[in-house]
DOLOLUM-296657 format. One line per field, with one value per residue: residue number from 1; residue in one letter; x, y, z of N, C-alpha, C in turn. Coordinates in steps of 0.02 Angstrom, whole numbers. Atoms other than C-alpha are relative to their C-alpha. Layout:
# DOLOLUM-296657
seq = NUM; ... $
type = A; ... $
neast = X; ... $
nnorth = Y; ... $
nup = Z; ... $
caeast = X; ... $
canorth = Y; ... $
caup = Z; ... $
ceast = X; ... $
cnorth = Y; ... $
cup = Z; ... $
This chain:
# DOLOLUM-296657
seq = 1; 2; 3; 4; 5; 6; 7; 8; 9; 10; 11; 12; 13; 14; 15; 16; 17; 18; 19; 20; 21; 22; 23; 24; 25; 26; 27; 28; 29; 30; 31; 32; 33; 34; 35; 36; 37; 38; 39; 40; 41; 42; 43; 44; 45; 46; 47; 48; 49; 50; 51; 52; 53; 54; 55; 56; 57; 58; 59; 60; 61; 62; 63; 64; 65; 66; 67; 68; 69; 70; 71; 72; 73; 74; 75; 76; 77; 78; 79; 80; 81; 82; 83; 84; 85; 86; 87; 88; 89; 90; 91; 92; 93; 94; 95; 96; 97; 98; 99; 100; 101; 102; 103; 104; 105; 106; 107; 108; 109; 110; 111; 112; 113; 114; 115; 116; 117; 118; 119; 120; 121; 122; 123; 124; 125; 126; 127; 128; 129; 130; 131; 132; 133; 134; 135; 136; 137; 138; 139; 140; 141; 142; 143; 144; 145; 146; 147; 148; 149; 150; 151; 152; 153; 154; 155; 156; 157; 158; 159; 160; 161; 162; 163; 164; 165; 166; 167; 168; 169; 170; 171; 172; 173; 174; 175; 176; 177; 178; 179; 180; 181; 182; 183; 184; 185; 186; 187; 188; 189; 190; 191; 192; 193; 194; 195; 196; 197; 198; 199; 200; 201; 202; 203; 204; 205; 206; 207; 208; 209; 210; 211; 212; 213; 214; 215; 216; 217; 218; 219; 220; 221; 222; 223; 224; 225; 226; 227; 228; 229; 230; 231; 232; 233; 234; 235; 236; 237; 238; 239; 240; 241; 242; 243; 244; 245; 246; 247; 248; 249; 250; 251; 252; 253; 254; 255; 256; 257; 258; 259; 260; 261; 262; 263; 264; 265; 266; 267; 268; 269; 270; 271; 272 $
type = M; A; E; N; R; R; T; G; L; E; I; L; S; G; F; P; H; I; P; R; M; M; L; S; N; G; P; D; S; S; K; P; R; I; L; I; V; L; H; Q; E; H; S; S; P; G; R; V; G; Q; E; L; V; K; R; G; F; T; L; D; I; R; K; P; R; F; G; D; A; L; P; T; T; L; E; G; H; A; G; A; V; I; F; G; G; P; M; S; A; N; D; P; D; A; F; V; K; K; E; I; D; W; I; K; V; P; L; R; E; Q; K; P; F; F; G; I; C; L; G; G; Q; M; M; V; K; Q; L; G; G; T; V; E; G; H; K; D; G; L; V; E; I; G; Y; Y; P; L; E; A; T; G; A; G; S; S; L; M; D; W; P; Q; K; V; Y; Q; W; H; R; E; G; F; S; L; P; A; G; C; D; L; L; A; Q; G; A; P; A; Y; P; N; Q; A; I; R; Y; G; P; A; A; Y; G; I; Q; F; H; P; E; L; T; H; L; M; M; V; R; W; T; T; K; A; V; E; R; M; T; L; P; G; A; Q; Q; R; R; D; H; F; A; G; R; F; I; H; D; A; A; V; R; S; W; L; D; N; F; L; D; L; W; I; R; T; A; K; N; P; V; K; Y; C; Q; L; N; A; A; E $
neast = 25; 67; 51; 25; 71; 37; 44; 70; 17; 3; 67; 45; 54; 52; 32; 10; 37; -36; -55; -65; -39; 23; -33; -71; -15; -71; -19; 28; 73; 25; 57; -17; -12; 18; -46; 35; -45; 26; -39; -15; -29; 52; 56; 30; 41; 70; 49; -25; -44; 40; 38; -47; -20; 57; 3; -54; -64; -41; -16; -71; 4; -61; 4; -58; -18; -46; -57; 17; -6; 57; -24; -10; 53; 53; 8; 9; 59; 63; 23; -29; 42; -33; 49; -5; -46; 6; -43; 28; -33; -43; -57; -65; -34; -24; 44; 60; -20; -15; 62; 32; -37; 9; 67; -5; -9; 64; 33; -33; 13; 72; 18; 49; -25; 54; -25; 50; -14; -67; -20; 32; -31; -65; 12; 14; -64; -37; 32; -7; 52; -17; 30; -1; 53; 54; -22; 22; -24; 49; -22; 52; -16; 65; 38; 20; 37; -34; 45; -34; 10; 25; -51; -1; 62; -2; -43; 26; 36; -43; 33; 20; -50; -61; -42; -55; -47; -51; 4; -20; 34; -38; 30; 14; -53; 18; 2; 36; 73; 28; 51; 44; -11; 19; 21; -37; -68; -46; 46; -25; -2; -21; -21; -31; -47; -12; 46; -11; -22; 54; -17; 58; -16; 31; -33; 40; -37; 10; 36; 22; -60; -38; 36; -14; -70; -10; 36; -30; -68; 0; 63; -4; 20; 72; 12; -15; 61; 31; -3; 56; -17; -15; 60; 31; -37; 27; 70; -2; -20; 58; 48; -27; -55; 21; -4; -71; -25; 25; -38; -67; 4; 11; -60; -52; 20; -16; -70; -48; 39; -27; -65; 10; 31; -13; 16; -54; 3; -25; 54; 49; -27; 2; 70; 25 $
nnorth = -65; 6; -35; -62; 10; -53; 31; -20; -51; -65; -12; 7; -49; 28; 54; -30; 43; 62; -6; -10; 62; 42; -21; 15; 65; 12; 71; 38; 5; 68; 0; 9; -63; -12; -46; -57; -38; -67; -33; -70; -10; -3; 44; 40; 57; -18; 47; 69; 10; 0; 63; 54; -4; 24; 73; 29; -2; -60; -26; -9; -51; -11; -49; 10; -63; -36; 42; 60; 65; 46; 66; 49; 49; -21; 49; -36; -44; 33; -24; -64; -47; -56; -53; -42; -56; -43; 24; 49; 65; -1; -45; 35; -4; 65; 29; 26; 64; 45; 24; 44; 63; 32; 30; 72; 35; 26; 42; 65; 32; 0; -37; -51; -62; -47; -60; -52; -50; 12; 67; 46; -8; 33; 72; 14; -2; 60; 57; -6; -42; -69; -55; -57; -49; 2; -29; -70; -35; 0; 24; 13; -33; -8; 63; 25; 63; 64; 57; 64; 54; 60; 24; -45; 8; 62; -9; -49; -56; -55; -65; -24; -50; 1; -59; 9; -55; 26; -17; 59; 62; 60; 53; 62; 47; 70; 35; -40; -4; -67; 2; -58; -45; -69; -38; 20; -29; 44; 55; 50; -33; 46; 63; 48; 47; 55; 1; -48; -65; -42; -67; -41; -66; -51; -16; 13; -23; -72; -29; -69; -43; 10; -34; -71; -13; 12; -49; -65; -3; 16; -29; -9; 62; -2; -33; 48; 26; 58; -6; -32; -59; 15; 7; 64; 52; 5; 22; 72; 37; 4; 48; 65; 26; 57; 61; 15; 26; 68; 41; 11; 48; 66; 19; 21; 66; 47; -2; 17; 12; -32; 26; 61; 51; -22; 46; 48; 13; 66; 46; -9; 31; 72; 21; -12 $
nup = -24; -29; 39; -29; -15; -33; -49; 7; -48; 32; 26; -57; 5; 42; -38; -66; -46; -8; -48; 29; 2; 55; 61; -4; 29; -10; 4; -55; 7; 6; 46; 71; 34; 69; 33; 29; 44; 14; 52; -13; -66; -51; 17; -53; 24; -7; -29; 6; -57; -61; -5; -12; -71; -38; 7; -40; 34; -4; 66; 15; 52; 39; 54; 42; 33; -43; -18; -40; 33; -1; -20; 53; -9; -45; -53; -63; 5; 15; 65; 22; 36; 33; 8; 58; -1; 59; 54; 46; 2; 59; -12; 0; -65; -24; -52; 33; 29; -56; -29; 49; -1; -66; -6; 13; -63; -26; 49; -1; -64; -10; -61; 15; 29; 17; 33; 5; 51; 24; -20; 45; 65; -5; 5; 70; 37; -18; 32; 73; 28; 17; -36; 45; -6; 50; 63; 3; -58; -54; -65; -50; -64; -31; -5; 65; -7; -3; 9; -8; 49; -32; -47; -57; -38; -38; -58; -48; 28; 20; 0; 66; 20; -41; 8; 46; 8; 45; 71; 37; -19; 15; 41; -35; 21; 5; -64; -50; 1; -6; -53; 3; 57; -12; 57; 60; 4; -36; -16; -47; -66; -53; 28; -46; 31; -47; -57; -54; 23; 26; 19; 13; 26; -42; -63; -60; -59; -9; -58; 12; -3; 62; 54; -9; 20; 72; 41; -13; 26; 72; 26; 72; 33; 12; 63; 53; 32; -33; -73; -33; -40; -69; -40; 16; -36; -69; 6; 16; -60; -44; 27; 19; -42; -42; 40; 11; -64; -7; 47; -25; -55; 30; 37; -47; -23; 53; 18; -53; -60; -60; -21; -37; 43; 69; 55; 13; 72; 16; -11; 53; 60; -8; 4; 68 $
caeast = 1354; 1202; 1040; 979; 810; 680; 574; 416; 425; 451; 272; 196; 95; -1; -53; -120; -226; -93; 26; 204; 275; 171; 266; 437; 515; 690; 785; 705; 528; 429; 291; 292; 356; 285; 412; 350; 432; 402; 466; 469; 553; 390; 283; 165; 88; -74; -226; -142; -6; -132; -234; -81; -26; -201; -186; -30; 109; 254; 310; 487; 497; 627; 659; 778; 772; 869; 991; 896; 935; 803; 816; 880; 742; 575; 603; 608; 450; 268; 243; 286; 198; 270; 177; 157; 258; 276; 406; 373; 409; 493; 617; 802; 843; 941; 820; 673; 763; 820; 643; 574; 711; 684; 501; 558; 599; 419; 358; 486; 454; 265; 262; 119; 156; 46; 89; -7; -7; 180; 208; 82; 160; 331; 260; 193; 364; 445; 321; 363; 215; 212; 175; 124; 18; -143; -120; -215; -128; -278; -248; -350; -342; -494; -631; -667; -778; -722; -801; -750; -723; -791; -627; -630; -812; -775; -651; -743; -858; -780; -818; -906; -778; -599; -471; -343; -186; -90; -51; 9; -73; -16; -47; -103; 52; 41; -9; -104; -288; -381; -486; -558; -578; -595; -637; -583; -430; -351; -448; -333; -359; -323; -227; -164; -12; 4; -74; -4; 42; -80; -61; -187; -193; -296; -258; -349; -213; -273; -320; -405; -239; -154; -290; -266; -77; -85; -215; -120; 60; 15; -131; -64; -103; -288; -269; -217; -342; -461; -420; -557; -562; -504; -678; -735; -598; -669; -850; -805; -719; -876; -978; -859; -732; -836; -845; -658; -621; -730; -642; -472; -525; -589; -434; -317; -418; -391; -210; -128; -260; -178; -9; -79; -173; -89; -140; -36; -3; 99; -51; -166; -51; -47; -237; -255 $
canorth = -200; -188; -141; 35; 26; 153; 118; 206; 329; 472; 448; 443; 600; 499; 371; 478; 337; 201; 172; 225; 52; -27; 73; 21; -120; -133; -298; -347; -333; -493; -441; -497; -361; -291; -211; -38; 48; 236; 361; 535; 607; 637; 500; 401; 228; 310; 203; 45; 66; 104; -52; -164; -102; -133; -312; -338; -307; -186; -79; -94; 67; 82; 222; 158; 328; 394; 249; 117; -63; -192; -367; -508; -620; -594; -737; -608; -519; -567; -468; -310; -155; -34; 131; 267; 422; 563; 470; 350; 164; 207; 330; 287; 322; 183; 164; 140; 1; -72; -84; -159; -290; -324; -369; -537; -580; -587; -659; -800; -835; -815; -696; -571; -422; -268; -133; 30; 145; 161; 0; -91; -19; -80; -255; -249; -198; -341; -460; -397; -280; -96; 67; 217; 374; 401; 445; 609; 654; 615; 589; 521; 636; 624; 492; 382; 230; 54; -110; -282; -421; -594; -643; -490; -513; -689; -621; -475; -327; -175; 10; 99; 240; 251; 389; 406; 510; 458; 499; 327; 156; -24; -165; -339; -451; -634; -741; -603; -601; -437; -405; -232; -113; 75; 212; 189; 301; 178; 14; -98; -54; -209; -367; -524; -629; -800; -829; -681; -532; -391; -227; -85; 85; 177; 239; 154; 217; 397; 486; 655; 734; 657; 724; 898; 885; 814; 937; 1083; 1043; 979; 1095; 1121; 938; 980; 1082; 928; 855; 736; 792; 841; 1005; 1010; 1033; 875; 773; 812; 793; 624; 570; 609; 498; 356; 337; 219; 93; 109; 82; -73; -137; -114; -210; -354; -350; -361; -508; -593; -542; -562; -570; -538; -560; -696; -785; -744; -817; -974; -971; -1130; -1220; -1143; -1202; -1378; -1383; -1326 $
caup = 416; 528; 439; 470; 554; 608; 760; 702; 846; 724; 662; 836; 799; 671; 804; 948; 1021; 1015; 1162; 1126; 1163; 1023; 892; 953; 854; 922; 926; 1093; 1029; 1049; 928; 746; 631; 471; 354; 306; 156; 141; 14; 89; 242; 335; 259; 370; 349; 403; 436; 370; 501; 636; 597; 591; 762; 829; 766; 871; 745; 761; 616; 550; 450; 312; 188; 54; -29; 120; 134; 235; 190; 146; 219; 110; 178; 264; 384; 524; 467; 457; 296; 201; 137; 8; 6; -124; -164; -291; -393; -537; -543; -709; -631; -651; -468; -385; -239; -358; -451; -285; -218; -378; -375; -189; -213; -278; -97; -30; -195; -189; -5; -23; 124; 135; 22; -3; -129; -121; -274; -312; -214; -322; -479; -420; -398; -575; -641; -546; -628; -803; -824; -873; -785; -888; -892; -989; -1172; -1147; -985; -875; -689; -544; -394; -282; -267; -418; -451; -413; -466; -409; -534; -504; -423; -312; -261; -204; -77; 3; -22; -107; -89; -233; -235; -173; -150; -288; -309; -464; -644; -696; -695; -709; -832; -782; -784; -831; -683; -593; -548; -578; -422; -454; -601; -608; -730; -912; -889; -765; -771; -667; -484; -381; -421; -335; -377; -300; -130; -33; -143; -178; -269; -273; -358; -226; -51; 95; 214; 198; 360; 372; 421; 270; 155; 227; 200; 24; -41; 37; -11; -185; -224; -400; -439; -434; -593; -693; -818; -732; -554; -432; -338; -157; -84; -175; -89; 83; 27; -47; 113; 213; 98; 55; 195; 303; 161; 127; 312; 312; 156; 235; 390; 283; 174; 323; 388; 221; 195; 366; 504; 675; 759; 871; 732; 565; 398; 365; 179; 180; 253; 124; -16; 53; 56; -126 $
ceast = -72; -50; -25; -75; -29; -51; -73; -19; -5; -68; -52; -58; -57; -39; -16; -33; 37; 58; 67; 38; -20; 33; 74; 13; 74; 14; -30; -75; -22; -58; 23; 5; -27; 50; -41; 50; -34; 49; 14; 21; -53; -61; -24; -36; -74; -43; 23; 47; -38; -35; 47; 24; -57; -5; 59; 68; 39; 23; 75; 5; 68; -14; 62; 23; 53; 54; -16; 7; -66; 26; 7; -50; -53; -13; -12; -58; -62; -27; 32; -51; 45; -54; 14; 52; -6; 42; -37; 38; 46; 62; 65; 36; 17; -48; -63; 15; 13; -64; -36; 34; -12; -66; 2; 9; -67; -36; 29; -17; -74; -19; -50; 32; -60; 32; -55; 24; 70; 24; -31; 30; 69; -8; -13; 63; 42; -27; 1; -54; 25; -37; 4; -60; -53; 23; -19; 20; -49; 30; -62; 24; -66; -33; -27; -32; 45; -51; 39; -13; -30; 49; 2; -61; -1; 41; -31; -44; 49; -38; -18; 47; 58; 41; 61; 46; 58; -11; 29; -40; 42; -39; -14; 51; -28; 2; -37; -75; -21; -59; -49; 20; -25; -27; 42; 72; 51; -40; 25; 11; 23; 16; 29; 47; 16; -48; 3; 19; -57; 28; -63; 23; -23; 32; -46; 34; -15; -39; -21; 60; 41; -34; 12; 70; 9; -33; 25; 68; 3; -63; 2; -21; -74; -19; 14; -64; -26; -1; -62; 24; 6; -63; -34; 36; -31; -73; -2; 19; -58; -48; 29; 49; -21; 6; 73; 30; -22; 37; 69; 0; -9; 62; 55; -17; 20; 75; 46; -33; 30; 68; -7; -28; 9; -24; 61; -2; 27; -53; -53; 24; -6; -71; -27; 11 $
cnorth = -9; 39; 60; -5; 62; -32; 16; 55; 69; 15; -4; 49; -25; -55; 26; -46; -65; 9; 3; -66; -44; 19; -17; -70; -14; -74; -42; -8; -72; -5; -11; 68; 1; 51; 53; 41; 65; 38; 74; 8; -3; -42; -40; -59; 9; -54; -72; -15; -5; -68; -59; 0; -25; -76; -34; 0; 63; 18; 11; 46; 10; 50; -7; 63; 39; -46; -61; -63; -38; -69; -48; -57; 30; -52; 33; 47; -41; 20; 66; 41; 54; 51; 41; 55; 39; -23; -52; -66; -5; 44; -40; 0; -69; -31; -28; -69; -52; -29; -47; -68; -38; -37; -75; -40; -24; -44; -71; -39; -7; 28; 55; 65; 42; 62; 50; 53; -13; -71; -54; 3; -33; -76; -20; 0; -62; -61; 6; 41; 71; 49; 61; 46; -8; 37; 74; 39; 2; -29; -21; 29; 19; -68; -20; -69; -61; -55; -65; -46; -60; -27; 43; -8; -63; 6; 44; 49; 57; 66; 22; 53; -2; 62; -16; 61; -24; 26; -55; -60; -60; -49; -60; -52; -72; -33; 37; -5; 73; -3; 58; 45; 70; 33; -18; 26; -47; -61; -49; 32; -45; -67; -44; -45; -54; 5; 62; 70; 38; 69; 39; 69; 55; 3; -11; 24; 72; 16; 70; 47; -7; 35; 75; 16; -7; 56; 71; 6; -13; 27; 8; -63; 1; 41; -46; -28; -63; 5; 34; 58; -19; -12; -68; -58; -10; -20; -75; -42; -9; -54; -70; -31; -59; -66; -20; -29; -72; -47; -16; -52; -71; -23; -24; -67; -54; -8; -25; -16; 36; -31; -67; -56; 19; -51; -44; -19; -68; -53; 5; -34; -76; -26; 6; -61 $
cup = 25; -42; 39; 9; 34; 45; -12; 48; -32; -29; 55; -4; -43; 35; 71; 51; 15; 50; -34; -9; -60; -66; 0; -29; 3; 2; 56; -5; -9; -49; -72; -35; -71; -28; -35; -41; -20; -44; 10; 73; 55; -18; 60; -30; 14; 31; -6; 58; 65; 10; 12; 72; 44; -1; 32; -33; 20; -70; -6; -60; -33; -55; -44; -37; 39; 29; 42; -43; 3; 16; -59; 3; 46; 54; 68; 0; -17; -69; -16; -37; -31; -17; -63; 9; -64; -59; -43; 6; -61; 9; 2; 66; 26; 50; -31; -30; 55; 30; -47; 1; 65; 5; -17; 64; 29; -51; 1; 64; 16; 68; -19; -25; -22; -30; -12; -49; -30; 17; -44; -70; -1; -5; -72; -42; 15; -36; -77; -33; -13; 44; -45; 13; -55; -62; -7; 62; 58; 64; 40; 66; 32; 6; -68; 9; 0; -7; 5; -59; 36; 52; 63; 44; 41; 64; 54; -36; -13; 2; -71; -27; 48; -16; -41; 2; -45; -70; -44; 25; -19; -44; 45; -22; -4; 69; 54; -9; 7; 49; -3; -58; 18; -62; -61; -4; 32; 23; 52; 68; 57; -31; 55; -41; 50; 59; 45; -22; -33; -18; -16; -24; 47; 69; 61; 63; 19; 63; -18; 0; -64; -59; 3; -26; -76; -42; 13; -34; -75; -33; -75; -39; -19; -61; -60; -30; 34; 76; 27; 42; 74; 42; -13; 34; 69; -1; -15; 60; 48; -22; -3; 50; 43; -38; -13; 64; 10; -48; 27; 57; -27; -38; 47; 32; -51; -9; 55; 67; 60; 18; 37; -43; -73; -51; -13; -73; -19; 11; -54; -64; 3; -9; -71; -45 $
């Protein structure tokens, strides 16, 4: 059975400055593809998607929640990104279990993998770690402090605050490097496994439009313990977003670089 694929054209409104042809990833596309896994009907890869397209990649968008298949190998892809969503990595839904199990594909093949929030939590579950909420029910919704570890500082500069939207956090599985820490409620904020797999708890993909949508449609989340008020989200974005944007650019340089000059992880391994 042929795999069900989305071209990315349905999220064109989120990429107003990008030519339409750059979002198409049909079988005749000559550009390297990044597998994009989203979890809601109208989800967008946001700024991460925009920056990957600018770097010459096309986006192969899949939504397993709605029946899309995931590839059995990433030989036909340059990398993969699993984004966040309102569900939990602990949910019993078949698509959640399917995605967690699938993550072994990029890990085994040492292909670039990037898990954002739920995606990072799924990677932790695949690696034998745990995902759970705070014992007092605290959440992180808004901008919260971030501090790089020694391992993280050796890779790049990190923003002082990042945008969060979660009520669960992840443990540090065996074999992972902790790259950044956060507030005591959710200390593990960025991890690396092997040469090419990264998981983060925060949301560098957030655009202004996404912030408007999230804080409008889920306004009740801002009444949860530890959450910031809506006005503070936008004030925080004005102050901190430039540093987050710079971090994302540096991270993509480290993680995958460009379609014409991608990071060669097999070469890096041979040199170690």
